[in-house]
MOPAC internal coordinates of N, CA, C and O (Angstrom, degrees):
PM7 1SCF
backbone

  N    0.0000 0     0.00 0     0.00 0    0    0    0
  C    1.4386 1     0.00 0     0.00 0    1    0    0
  C    1.5270 1   108.22 1     0.00 0    2    1    0
  O    1.2310 1   120.44 1   -46.35 1    3    2    1
  N    1.3200 1   116.77 1   133.65 1    3    2    1
  C    1.4539 1   121.68 1   176.89 1    5    3    2
  C    1.5207 1   108.10 1  -122.08 1    6    5    3
  O    1.2310 1   120.41 1   -33.35 1    7    6    5
  N    1.3228 1   116.82 1   146.65 1    7    6    5
  C    1.4619 1   116.63 1   171.66 1    9    7    6
  C    1.5311 1   107.78 1   -63.89 1   10    9    7
  O    1.2310 1   119.96 1   -31.98 1   11   10    9
  N    1.3143 1   117.68 1   148.02 1   11   10    9
  C    1.4583 1   120.83 1  -174.23 1   13   11   10
  C    1.5264 1   113.12 1   -57.82 1   14   13   11
  O    1.2310 1   119.70 1   145.39 1   15   14   13
  N    1.3070 1   118.17 1   -34.61 1   15   14   13
  C    1.4592 1   120.85 1  -176.09 1   17   15   14
  C    1.5301 1   111.33 1  -112.88 1   18   17   15
  O    1.2310 1   119.95 1  -137.64 1   19   18   17
  N    1.3423 1   117.70 1    42.36 1   19   18   17
  C    1.4577 1   119.57 1  -173.10 1   21   19   18
  C    1.5221 1   113.31 1   -62.36 1   22   21   19
  O    1.2310 1   119.67 1   157.86 1   23   22   21
  N    1.3344 1   118.23 1   -22.14 1   23   22   21
  C    1.4625 1   119.50 1  -179.64 1   25   23   22
  C    1.5239 1   111.91 1   -73.77 1   26   25   23
  O    1.2310 1   120.05 1   164.99 1   27   26   25
  N    1.3257 1   117.51 1   -15.01 1   27   26   25
  C    1.4581 1   120.17 1  -177.53 1   29   27   26
  C    1.5251 1   112.45 1  -109.06 1   30   29   27
  O    1.2310 1   120.10 1  -171.89 1   31   30   29
  N    1.3206 1   117.42 1     8.11 1   31   30   29
  C    1.4640 1   119.69 1   179.34 1   33   31   30
  C    1.5193 1   110.11 1  -110.62 1   34   33   31
  O    1.2310 1   121.40 1   -15.82 1   35   34   33
  N    1.3168 1   114.92 1   164.18 1   35   34   33
  C    1.4664 1   119.88 1   179.36 1   37   35   34
  C    1.5253 1   109.87 1   -84.02 1   38   37   35
  O    1.2310 1   121.31 1   -12.83 1   39   38   37
  N    1.3051 1   115.10 1   167.17 1   39   38   37
  C    1.4592 1   121.26 1   177.00 1   41   39   38
  C    1.5255 1   110.57 1   -59.21 1   42   41   39
  O    1.2310 1   120.32 1   136.59 1   43   42   41
  N    1.3285 1   117.00 1   -43.41 1   43   42   41
  C    1.4618 1   120.78 1   179.92 1   45   43   42
  C    1.5250 1   111.30 1   -62.59 1   46   45   43
  O    1.2310 1   120.13 1   142.17 1   47   46   45
  N    1.3299 1   117.36 1   -37.83 1   47   46   45
  C    1.4653 1   120.65 1   177.86 1   49   47   46
  C    1.5325 1   110.67 1   -67.36 1   50   49   47
  O    1.2310 1   120.45 1   142.50 1   51   50   49
  N    1.3320 1   116.75 1   -37.50 1   51   50   49
  C    1.4580 1   119.38 1   177.24 1   53   51   50
  C    1.5267 1   110.34 1   -65.46 1   54   53   51
  O    1.2310 1   120.49 1   137.36 1   55   54   53
  N    1.3360 1   116.67 1   -42.64 1   55   54   53
  C    1.4636 1   119.33 1   178.33 1   57   55   54
  C    1.5201 1   110.99 1   -61.84 1   58   57   55
  O    1.2310 1   120.12 1   143.98 1   59   58   57
  N    1.3144 1   117.38 1   -36.02 1   59   58   57
  C    1.4630 1   120.44 1   176.86 1   61   59   58
  C    1.5276 1   110.16 1   -62.53 1   62   61   59
  O    1.2310 1   120.64 1   136.86 1   63   62   61
  N    1.3258 1   116.37 1   -43.14 1   63   62   61
  C    1.4660 1   121.66 1   176.13 1   65   63   62
  C    1.5319 1   110.54 1   -60.79 1   66   65   63
  O    1.2310 1   120.24 1   132.60 1   67   66   65
  N    1.3429 1   117.15 1   -47.40 1   67   66   65
  C    1.4693 1   122.05 1  -179.01 1   69   67   66
  C    1.5256 1   110.81 1   -62.57 1   70   69   67
  O    1.2310 1   120.44 1   140.12 1   71   70   69
  N    1.3320 1   116.77 1   -39.88 1   71   70   69
  C    1.4554 1   121.31 1   178.71 1   73   71   70
  C    1.5263 1   110.74 1   -60.05 1   74   73   71
  O    1.2310 1   120.47 1   134.24 1   75   74   73
  N    1.3179 1   116.70 1   -45.76 1   75   74   73
  C    1.4660 1   120.11 1   179.50 1   77   75   74
  C    1.5200 1   111.07 1   -62.20 1   78   77   75
  O    1.2310 1   120.21 1   138.48 1   79   78   77
  N    1.3270 1   117.21 1   -41.52 1   79   78   77
  C    1.4668 1   120.82 1   179.13 1   81   79   78
  C    1.5295 1   110.59 1   -63.90 1   82   81   79
  O    1.2310 1   120.47 1   135.87 1   83   82   81
  N    1.3303 1   116.71 1   -44.13 1   83   82   81
  C    1.4737 1   120.79 1  -179.95 1   85   83   82
  C    1.5173 1   111.47 1   -65.85 1   86   85   83
  O    1.2310 1   120.26 1   139.54 1   87   86   85
  N    1.3206 1   117.11 1   -40.46 1   87   86   85
  C    1.4660 1   119.41 1   178.63 1   89   87   86
  C    1.5267 1   111.27 1   -63.75 1   90   89   87
  O    1.2310 1   120.36 1   141.93 1   91   90   89
  N    1.3139 1   116.92 1   -38.07 1   91   90   89
  C    1.4590 1   120.88 1   178.97 1   93   91   90
  C    1.5296 1   110.19 1   -63.34 1   94   93   91
  O    1.2310 1   120.13 1   131.96 1   95   94   93
  N    1.3220 1   117.35 1   -48.04 1   95   94   93
  C    1.4655 1   121.96 1   179.61 1   97   95   94
  C    1.5308 1   110.09 1   -62.98 1   98   97   95
  O    1.2310 1   120.72 1   134.34 1   99   98   97
  N    1.3431 1   116.24 1   -45.66 1   99   98   97
  C    1.4675 1   120.72 1  -178.36 1  101   99   98
  C    1.5290 1   110.86 1   -59.58 1  102  101   99
  O    1.2310 1   120.23 1   134.96 1  103  102  101
  N    1.3028 1   117.16 1   -45.04 1  103  102  101
  C    1.4604 1   121.60 1  -179.10 1  105  103  102
  C    1.5313 1   111.05 1   -60.48 1  106  105  103
  O    1.2310 1   120.51 1   139.84 1  107  106  105
  N    1.3286 1   116.62 1   -40.16 1  107  106  105
  C    1.4688 1   120.47 1   178.87 1  109  107  106
  C    1.5274 1   112.49 1   -64.29 1  110  109  107
  O    1.2310 1   120.67 1   158.10 1  111  110  109
  N    1.3402 1   116.32 1   -21.90 1  111  110  109
  C    1.4649 1   119.77 1  -173.08 1  113  111  110
  C    1.5303 1   113.80 1  -119.92 1  114  113  111
  O    1.2310 1   120.86 1  -159.66 1  115  114  113
  N    1.3459 1   115.97 1    20.34 1  115  114  113
  C    1.4485 1   119.97 1   169.55 1  117  115  114
  C    1.5150 1   117.11 1    91.40 1  118  117  115
  O    1.2310 1   119.68 1  -160.75 1  119  118  117
  N    1.3267 1   118.22 1    19.25 1  119  118  117
  C    1.4657 1   121.56 1  -178.72 1  121  119  118
  C    1.5232 1   110.85 1  -125.01 1  122  121  119
  O    1.2310 1   121.36 1   -23.72 1  123  122  121
  N    1.3116 1   115.00 1   156.28 1  123  122  121
  C    1.4641 1   122.63 1   167.26 1  125  123  122
  C    1.5234 1   106.19 1  -111.43 1  126  125  123
  O    1.2310 1   120.39 1   -33.04 1  127  126  125
  N    1.3266 1   116.87 1   146.96 1  127  126  125
  C    1.4682 1   121.14 1  -178.41 1  129  127  126
  C    1.5199 1   109.02 1  -122.51 1  130  129  127
  O    1.2310 1   121.34 1   -46.18 1  131  130  129
  N    1.3332 1   115.03 1   133.82 1  131  130  129
  C    1.4651 1   121.94 1   177.43 1  133  131  130
  C    1.5224 1   109.28 1  -125.82 1  134  133  131
  O    1.2310 1   121.13 1   -26.53 1  135  134  133
  N    1.3215 1   115.44 1   153.47 1  135  134  133
  C    1.4699 1   122.21 1   176.47 1  137  135  134
  C    1.5170 1   107.91 1   -95.50 1  138  137  135
  O    1.2310 1   120.35 1   -42.58 1  139  138  137
  N    1.3268 1   116.93 1   137.42 1  139  138  137
  C    1.4650 1   119.22 1   173.76 1  141  139  138
  C    1.5276 1   109.73 1  -131.24 1  142  141  139
  O    1.2310 1   121.58 1  -116.86 1  143  142  141
  N    1.3082 1   114.59 1    63.14 1  143  142  141
  C    1.4604 1   120.48 1   179.35 1  145  143  142
  C    1.5124 1   110.02 1  -178.05 1  146  145  143
  O    1.2310 1   121.24 1     6.61 1  147  146  145
  N    1.3151 1   115.24 1  -173.39 1  147  146  145
  C    1.4598 1   120.74 1  -174.61 1  149  147  146
  C    1.5197 1   114.08 1   -92.89 1  150  149  147
  O    1.2310 1   119.78 1   165.33 1  151  150  149
  N    1.3339 1   118.03 1   -14.67 1  151  150  149
  C    1.4583 1   123.55 1  -175.60 1  153  151  150
  C    1.5299 1   111.56 1    64.42 1  154  153  151
  O    1.2310 1   120.13 1  -153.65 1  155  154  153
  N    1.3136 1   117.36 1    26.35 1  155  154  153
  C    1.4751 1   121.44 1   179.00 1  157  155  154
  C    1.5231 1   111.61 1   -91.03 1  158  157  155
  O    1.2310 1   120.02 1   134.49 1  159  158  157
  N    1.3349 1   117.56 1   -45.51 1  159  158  157
  C    1.4637 1   120.21 1  -178.04 1  161  159  158
  C    1.5201 1   112.10 1  -110.65 1  162  161  159
  O    1.2310 1   120.25 1   149.87 1  163  162  161
  N    1.3194 1   117.13 1   -30.13 1  163  162  161
  C    1.4569 1   121.96 1   176.73 1  165  163  162
  C    1.5149 1   108.11 1  -151.57 1  166  165  163
  O    1.2310 1   121.13 1    -6.85 1  167  166  165
  N    1.3249 1   115.44 1   173.15 1  167  166  165
  C    1.4547 1   120.65 1   178.93 1  169  167  166
  C    1.5203 1   107.57 1  -111.25 1  170  169  167
  O    1.2310 1   120.67 1   -70.50 1  171  170  169
  N    1.3215 1   116.32 1   109.50 1  171  170  169
  C    1.4642 1   122.52 1  -179.91 1  173  171  170
  C    1.5255 1   108.29 1   -95.44 1  174  173  171
  O    1.2310 1   121.11 1   -63.92 1  175  174  173
  N    1.3309 1   115.49 1   116.08 1  175  174  173
  C    1.4606 1   120.79 1  -178.55 1  177  175  174
  C    1.5116 1   111.23 1  -119.71 1  178  177  175
  O    1.2310 1   121.31 1   -32.97 1  179  178  177
  N    1.3295 1   115.10 1   147.03 1  179  178  177
  C    1.4635 1   122.05 1   172.21 1  181  179  178
  C    1.5274 1   106.65 1  -122.84 1  182  181  179
  O    1.2310 1   120.75 1   -54.16 1  183  182  181
  N    1.3341 1   116.18 1   125.84 1  183  182  181
  C    1.4589 1   121.41 1   176.76 1  185  183  182
  C    1.5267 1   108.04 1  -107.36 1  186  185  183
  O    1.2310 1   121.43 1   -51.51 1  187  186  185
  N    1.3235 1   114.86 1   128.49 1  187  186  185
  C    1.4599 1   122.12 1  -176.59 1  189  187  186
  C    1.5230 1   109.00 1  -120.79 1  190  189  187
  O    1.2310 1   120.05 1   -51.32 1  191  190  189
  N    1.3409 1   117.50 1   128.68 1  191  190  189
  C    1.4632 1   118.34 1   178.49 1  193  191  190
  C    1.5304 1   110.06 1   -62.52 1  194  193  191
  O    1.2310 1   120.97 1   -42.87 1  195  194  193
  N    1.3243 1   115.74 1   137.13 1  195  194  193
  C    1.4573 1   119.88 1  -173.38 1  197  195  194
  C    1.5198 1   112.74 1  -118.62 1  198  197  195
  O    1.2310 1   120.96 1   162.92 1  199  198  197
  N    1.3306 1   115.78 1   -17.08 1  199  198  197
  C    1.4612 1   120.26 1   178.53 1  201  199  198
  C    1.5255 1   108.42 1  -131.72 1  202  201  199
  O    1.2310 1   120.68 1   -15.89 1  203  202  201
  N    1.3076 1   116.30 1   164.11 1  203  202  201
  C    1.4670 1   119.51 1  -175.59 1  205  203  202
  C    1.5265 1   113.14 1   -68.12 1  206  205  203
  O    1.2310 1   119.80 1   156.79 1  207  206  205
  N    1.3140 1   117.99 1   -23.21 1  207  206  205
  C    1.4622 1   120.42 1  -177.95 1  209  207  206
  C    1.5247 1   111.97 1  -106.14 1  210  209  207
  O    1.2310 1   120.14 1  -143.50 1  211  210  209
  N    1.3139 1   117.35 1    36.50 1  211  210  209
  C    1.4695 1   120.91 1   176.94 1  213  211  210
  C    1.5340 1   109.00 1   -63.35 1  214  213  211
  O    1.2310 1   120.78 1   -36.32 1  215  214  213
  N    1.3255 1   116.12 1   143.68 1  215  214  213
  C    1.4617 1   120.15 1  -178.49 1  217  215  214
  C    1.5282 1   110.65 1   -71.97 1  218  217  215
  O    1.2310 1   120.96 1   -12.23 1  219  218  217
  N    1.3222 1   115.78 1   167.77 1  219  218  217
  C    1.4633 1   122.14 1   179.44 1  221  219  218
  C    1.5369 1   109.38 1   -62.16 1  222  221  219
  O    1.2310 1   119.81 1   -38.78 1  223  222  221
  N    1.3342 1   117.97 1   141.22 1  223  222  221
  C    1.4626 1   121.13 1  -178.25 1  225  223  222
  C    1.5317 1   114.31 1   -54.27 1  226  225  223
  O    1.2310 1   119.62 1   137.96 1  227  226  225
  N    1.3203 1   118.34 1   -42.04 1  227  226  225
  C    1.4681 1   120.47 1  -179.15 1  229  227  226
  C    1.5262 1   110.63 1   -64.87 1  230  229  227
  O    1.2310 1   120.44 1   144.59 1  231  230  229
  N    1.3206 1   116.76 1   -35.41 1  231  230  229
  C    1.4621 1   120.85 1   177.30 1  233  231  230
  C    1.5228 1   110.19 1   -64.41 1  234  233  231
  O    1.2310 1   120.48 1   137.69 1  235  234  233
  N    1.3286 1   116.69 1   -42.31 1  235  234  233
  C    1.4632 1   120.61 1   177.50 1  237  235  234
  C    1.5304 1   110.30 1   -62.49 1  238  237  235
  O    1.2310 1   120.29 1   134.39 1  239  238  237
  N    1.3257 1   117.05 1   -45.61 1  239  238  237
  C    1.4682 1   120.78 1   179.23 1  241  239  238
  C    1.5260 1   110.72 1   -59.19 1  242  241  239
  O    1.2310 1   120.28 1   138.45 1  243  242  241
  N    1.3239 1   117.08 1   -41.55 1  243  242  241
  C    1.4653 1   120.66 1   178.78 1  245  243  242
  C    1.5225 1   111.96 1   -66.45 1  246  245  243
  O    1.2310 1   119.97 1   145.83 1  247  246  245
  N    1.3155 1   117.66 1   -34.17 1  247  246  245
  C    1.4700 1   120.80 1   177.02 1  249  247  246
  C    1.5288 1   110.17 1   -67.06 1  250  249  247
  O    1.2310 1   120.06 1   139.98 1  251  250  249
  N    1.3386 1   117.49 1   -40.02 1  251  250  249
  C    1.4726 1   120.65 1   175.41 1  253  251  250
  C    1.5249 1   109.83 1   -61.79 1  254  253  251
  O    1.2310 1   120.87 1   134.30 1  255  254  253
  N    1.3195 1   115.94 1   -45.70 1  255  254  253
  C    1.4631 1   122.00 1  -179.74 1  257  255  254
  C    1.5291 1   110.24 1   -56.66 1  258  257  255
  O    1.2310 1   120.78 1   134.00 1  259  258  257
  N    1.3136 1   116.11 1   -46.00 1  259  258  257
  C    1.4629 1   121.00 1  -177.37 1  261  259  258
  C    1.5278 1   112.13 1   -67.11 1  262  261  259
  O    1.2310 1   120.10 1   133.15 1  263  262  261
  N    1.3340 1   117.40 1   -46.85 1  263  262  261
  C    1.4678 1   119.68 1  -176.04 1  265  263  262
  C    1.5295 1   111.62 1   -65.97 1  266  265  263
  O    1.2310 1   120.37 1   149.39 1  267  266  265
  N    1.3379 1   116.90 1   -30.61 1  267  266  265
  C    1.4608 1   120.61 1  -177.96 1  269  267  266
  C    1.5280 1   113.15 1   -94.22 1  270  269  267
  O    1.2310 1   120.10 1   173.77 1  271  270  269
  N    1.3250 1   117.41 1    -6.23 1  271  270  269
  C    1.4601 1   119.97 1  -179.18 1  273  271  270
  C    1.5071 1   112.72 1    66.71 1  274  273  271
  O    1.2310 1   120.82 1  -150.05 1  275  274  273
  N    1.3240 1   116.04 1    29.95 1  275  274  273
  C    1.4635 1   120.91 1  -175.54 1  277  275  274
  C    1.5172 1   113.47 1   -82.72 1  278  277  275
  O    1.2310 1   121.90 1    -1.18 1  279  278  277
  N    1.3233 1   113.97 1   178.82 1  279  278  277
  C    1.4586 1   122.02 1   178.22 1  281  279  278
  C    1.5219 1   108.30 1  -118.80 1  282  281  279
  O    1.2310 1   121.37 1   -31.44 1  283  282  281
  N    1.3267 1   114.98 1   148.56 1  283  282  281
  C    1.4637 1   120.46 1   177.82 1  285  283  282
  C    1.5235 1   109.34 1   -77.10 1  286  285  283
  O    1.2310 1   120.68 1   -36.72 1  287  286  285
  N    1.3213 1   116.30 1   143.28 1  287  286  285
  C    1.4623 1   118.58 1   172.73 1  289  287  286
  C    1.5298 1   108.21 1   -82.60 1  290  289  287
  O    1.2310 1   120.42 1    -4.95 1  291  290  289
  N    1.3182 1   116.80 1   175.05 1  291  290  289
  C    1.4667 1   121.94 1  -174.72 1  293  291  290
  C    1.5286 1   113.19 1   -61.41 1  294  293  291
  O    1.2310 1   119.84 1   154.32 1  295  294  293
  N    1.3270 1   117.92 1   -25.68 1  295  294  293
  C    1.4646 1   121.33 1  -176.85 1  297  295  294
  C    1.5250 1   113.08 1   -97.09 1  298  297  295
  O    1.2310 1   119.59 1  -169.99 1  299  298  297
  N    1.3209 1   118.38 1    10.01 1  299  298  297
  C    1.4668 1   121.38 1  -173.21 1  301  299  298
  C    1.5156 1   112.42 1   -54.67 1  302  301  299
  O    1.2310 1   120.25 1   136.02 1  303  302  301
  N    1.3193 1   117.13 1   -43.98 1  303  302  301
  C    1.4612 1   120.14 1  -175.99 1  305  303  302
  C    1.5261 1   113.31 1   -89.29 1  306  305  303
  O    1.2310 1   120.52 1  -174.26 1  307  306  305
  N    1.3244 1   116.61 1     5.74 1  307  306  305
  C    1.4584 1   121.69 1   174.67 1  309  307  306
  C    1.5203 1   106.95 1  -104.03 1  310  309  307
  O    1.2310 1   120.37 1   -51.39 1  311  310  309
  N    1.3266 1   116.90 1   128.61 1  311  310  309
  C    1.4606 1   118.93 1  -179.69 1  313  311  310
  C    1.5257 1   109.20 1   -74.99 1  314  313  311
  O    1.2310 1   120.51 1   -70.02 1  315  314  313
  N    1.3218 1   116.63 1   109.98 1  315  314  313
  C    1.4601 1   122.28 1   179.25 1  317  315  314
  C    1.5223 1   107.47 1  -103.03 1  318  317  315
  O    1.2310 1   121.06 1   -65.43 1  319  318  317
  N    1.3342 1   115.59 1   114.57 1  319  318  317
  C    1.4687 1   120.89 1  -179.05 1  321  319  318
  C    1.5173 1   110.35 1  -114.52 1  322  321  319
  O    1.2310 1   121.51 1   -36.24 1  323  322  321
  N    1.3203 1   114.72 1   143.76 1  323  322  321
  C    1.4607 1   119.57 1   174.10 1  325  323  322
  C    1.5257 1   108.72 1   -81.19 1  326  325  323
  O    1.2310 1   121.03 1    -1.87 1  327  326  325
  N    1.2999 1   115.63 1   178.13 1  327  326  325
  C    1.4622 1   121.65 1   179.32 1  329  327  326
  C    1.5315 1   111.72 1   -55.28 1  330  329  327
  O    1.2310 1   120.33 1   143.91 1  331  330  329
  N    1.3121 1   116.98 1   -36.09 1  331  330  329
  C    1.4634 1   121.03 1  -176.75 1  333  331  330
  C    1.5246 1   113.23 1   -94.54 1  334  333  331
  O    1.2310 1   119.91 1  -170.97 1  335  334  333
  N    1.3170 1   117.79 1     9.03 1  335  334  333
  C    1.4522 1   121.17 1   175.91 1  337  335  334
  C    1.5123 1   116.47 1    92.49 1  338  337  335
  O    1.2310 1   119.89 1  -176.66 1  339  338  337
  N    1.3229 1   117.82 1     3.34 1  339  338  337
  C    1.4598 1   120.05 1   177.05 1  341  339  338
  C    1.5270 1   109.35 1   -68.06 1  342  341  339
  O    1.2310 1   120.94 1   -38.18 1  343  342  341
  N    1.3106 1   115.81 1   141.82 1  343  342  341
  C    1.4590 1   120.76 1   177.12 1  345  343  342
  C    1.5190 1   109.42 1   -93.34 1  346  345  343
  O    1.2310 1   120.60 1   -37.61 1  347  346  345
  N    1.3282 1   116.46 1   142.39 1  347  346  345
  C    1.4655 1   120.49 1  -175.67 1  349  347  346
  C    1.5188 1   110.50 1  -122.53 1  350  349  347
  O    1.2310 1   121.34 1   -43.65 1  351  350  349
  N    1.3331 1   115.05 1   136.35 1  351  350  349
  C    1.4584 1   122.79 1   177.88 1  353  351  350
  C    1.5277 1   108.80 1  -137.65 1  354  353  351
  O    1.2310 1   120.60 1   -30.94 1  355  354  353
  N    1.3158 1   116.45 1   149.06 1  355  354  353
  C    1.4614 1   121.37 1   172.85 1  357  355  354
  C    1.5177 1   107.83 1  -121.15 1  358  357  355
  O    1.2310 1   121.11 1   -53.80 1  359  358  357
  N    1.3316 1   115.48 1   126.20 1  359  358  357
  C    1.4596 1   121.81 1   177.47 1  361  359  358
  C    1.5254 1   107.16 1  -109.15 1  362  361  359
  O    1.2310 1   120.77 1   -62.37 1  363  362  361
  N    1.3142 1   116.13 1   117.63 1  363  362  361
  C    1.4596 1   121.88 1   178.52 1  365  363  362
  C    1.5166 1   107.38 1   -92.07 1  366  365  363
  O    1.2310 1   120.70 1   -57.86 1  367  366  365
  N    1.3155 1   116.27 1   122.14 1  367  366  365
  C    1.4581 1   120.69 1  -176.41 1  369  367  366
  C    1.5299 1   109.50 1   -92.98 1  370  369  367
  O    1.2310 1   119.88 1   -51.84 1  371  370  369
  N    1.3282 1   117.84 1   128.16 1  371  370  369
  C    1.4590 1   121.47 1  -171.27 1  373  371  370
  C    1.5275 1   114.04 1   -80.99 1  374  373  371
  O    1.2310 1   120.80 1  -123.17 1  375  374  373
  N    1.3117 1   116.08 1    56.83 1  375  374  373
  C    1.4562 1   121.66 1   178.59 1  377  375  374
  C    1.5238 1   108.73 1  -133.67 1  378  377  375
  O    1.2310 1   120.43 1   -29.57 1  379  378  377
  N    1.3090 1   116.79 1   150.43 1  379  378  377
  C    1.4595 1   120.95 1   174.78 1  381  379  378
  C    1.5119 1   109.19 1  -112.65 1  382  381  379
  O    1.2310 1   121.19 1   -45.12 1  383  382  381
  N    1.3242 1   115.33 1   134.88 1  383  382  381
  C    1.4480 1   120.88 1   179.11 1  385  383  382
  C    1.5207 1   109.48 1  -119.51 1  386  385  383
  O    1.2310 1   120.99 1    12.11 1  387  386  385
  N    1.3208 1   115.71 1  -167.89 1  387  386  385
  C    1.4546 1   120.77 1  -176.49 1  389  387  386
  C    1.5198 1   111.73 1   -51.70 1  390  389  387
  O    1.2310 1   120.95 1   -36.90 1  391  390  389
  N    1.3021 1   115.78 1   143.10 1  391  390  389
  C    1.4677 1   123.56 1   176.90 1  393  391  390
  C    1.5235 1   112.72 1    59.55 1  394  393  391
  O    1.2310 1   120.41 1  -153.68 1  395  394  393
  N    1.3345 1   116.82 1    26.32 1  395  394  393
  C    1.4504 1   120.25 1   175.92 1  397  395  394
  C    1.5179 1   114.79 1    71.19 1  398  397  395
  O    1.2310 1   119.75 1  -161.82 1  399  398  397
  N    1.3192 1   118.07 1    18.18 1  399  398  397
  C    1.4648 1   120.33 1   179.91 1  401  399  398
  C    1.5231 1   110.08 1   -72.50 1  402  401  399
  O    1.2310 1   120.44 1   -47.72 1  403  402  401
  N    1.3148 1   116.77 1   132.28 1  403  402  401
  C    1.4549 1   121.78 1   174.02 1  405  403  402
  C    1.5197 1   107.55 1  -101.49 1  406  405  403
  O    1.2310 1   120.16 1   -60.58 1  407  406  405
  N    1.3145 1   117.30 1   119.42 1  407  406  405
  C    1.4685 1   119.03 1  -178.31 1  409  407  406
  C    1.5251 1   112.05 1   -72.07 1  410  409  407
  O    1.2310 1   121.38 1   -33.10 1  411  410  409
  N    1.3145 1   114.96 1   146.90 1  411  410  409
  C    1.4588 1   119.86 1   175.55 1  413  411  410
  C    1.5168 1   109.71 1  -150.50 1  414  413  411
  O    1.2310 1   122.10 1   -19.10 1  415  414  413
  N    1.3333 1   113.58 1   160.90 1  415  414  413
  C    1.4551 1   121.11 1   179.75 1  417  415  414
  C    1.5235 1   108.25 1  -117.19 1  418  417  415
  O    1.2310 1   120.72 1   -53.76 1  419  418  417
  N    1.3147 1   116.23 1   126.24 1  419  418  417
  C    1.4680 1   121.60 1   168.81 1  421  419  418
  C    1.5203 1   105.71 1   -95.15 1  422  421  419
  O    1.2310 1   121.27 1   -68.11 1  423  422  421
  N    1.3077 1   115.17 1   111.89 1  423  422  421
  C    1.4569 1   121.66 1  -173.98 1  425  423  422
  C    1.5220 1   110.08 1  -110.37 1  426  425  423
  O    1.2310 1   121.01 1   -55.81 1  427  426  425
  N    1.3217 1   115.67 1   124.19 1  427  426  425
  C    1.4563 1   122.26 1   174.03 1  429  427  426
  C    1.5208 1   107.27 1  -112.86 1  430  429  427
  O    1.2310 1   120.68 1   -51.55 1  431  430  429
  N    1.3314 1   116.31 1   128.45 1  431  430  429
  C    1.4611 1   120.19 1   179.72 1  433  431  430
  C    1.5170 1   109.01 1  -121.94 1  434  433  431
  O    1.2310 1   121.52 1   -53.08 1  435  434  433
  N    1.3211 1   114.71 1   126.92 1  435  434  433
  C    1.4587 1   120.38 1   174.41 1  437  435  434
  C    1.5286 1   106.20 1   -84.41 1  438  437  435
  O    1.2310 1   119.99 1   -60.84 1  439  438  437
  N    1.3303 1   117.62 1   119.16 1  439  438  437
  C    1.4661 1   118.73 1  -178.47 1  441  439  438
  C    1.5241 1   111.28 1   -67.15 1  442  441  439
  O    1.2310 1   120.55 1   -37.07 1  443  442  441
  N    1.3230 1   116.56 1   142.93 1  443  442  441
  C    1.4658 1   118.70 1   176.99 1  445  443  442
  C    1.5261 1   110.74 1   -70.68 1  446  445  443
  O    1.2310 1   121.30 1   -30.54 1  447  446  445
  N    1.3086 1   115.12 1   149.46 1  447  446  445
  C    1.4797 1   119.49 1   173.80 1  449  447  446
  C    1.5034 1   106.47 1   -85.23 1  450  449  447
  O    1.2310 1   121.14 1   -52.44 1  451  450  449
  N    1.2877 1   115.43 1   127.56 1  451  450  449
  C    1.4590 1   120.21 1   179.53 1  453  451  450
  C    1.5248 1   108.75 1   -87.74 1  454  453  451
  O    1.2310 1   121.35 1   -48.57 1  455  454  453
  N    1.3039 1   115.03 1   131.43 1  455  454  453
  C    1.4672 1   120.55 1   179.50 1  457  455  454
  C    1.5316 1   109.23 1   -75.40 1  458  457  455
  O    1.2310 1   120.71 1   -45.39 1  459  458  457
  N    1.3032 1   116.25 1   134.61 1  459  458  457
  C    1.4641 1   120.11 1   175.68 1  461  459  458
  C    1.5206 1   108.49 1   -77.40 1  462  461  459
  O    1.2310 1   121.52 1   -41.92 1  463  462  461
  N    1.3065 1   114.69 1   138.08 1  463  462  461
  C    1.4683 1   119.16 1   179.33 1  465  463  462
  C    1.5206 1   109.68 1   -73.24 1  466  465  463
  O    1.2310 1   121.71 1   -45.22 1  467  466  465
  N    1.3217 1   114.33 1   134.78 1  467  466  465
  C    1.4729 1   119.57 1   178.70 1  469  467  466
  C    1.5146 1   109.14 1   -82.44 1  470  469  467
  O    1.2310 1   121.59 1   -34.47 1  471  470  469
  N    1.3235 1   114.57 1   145.53 1  471  470  469
  C    1.4689 1   119.39 1   179.07 1  473  471  470
  C    1.4966 1   111.16 1   -88.03 1  474  473  471
  O    1.2310 1   120.10 1   180.00 1  475  474  473

């Protein structure tokens, strides 16, 4: 999804649009999304499971990819985890902005803890 007039907006305005779209999708699927950066060169997002039935992190990342019309980076199908178990994805957005900047999202998702079924 692109804003209708994306050629006339700034990179920061596009990231604001993308953030709203991602937050909407995340909320529908059991996550909250926060920004952890300046939104000047890229959009750094953290998705945190908010309900017990939050969807799988890769599914959430794919939903973001689809709604934004983005492209997968080379490591998309490789599970990249941080020291604390956060999953990392990069979504390359197929738009060009001022000075040839290609927008992208660095997405960190905290996997939900699955409850063990009681016997």
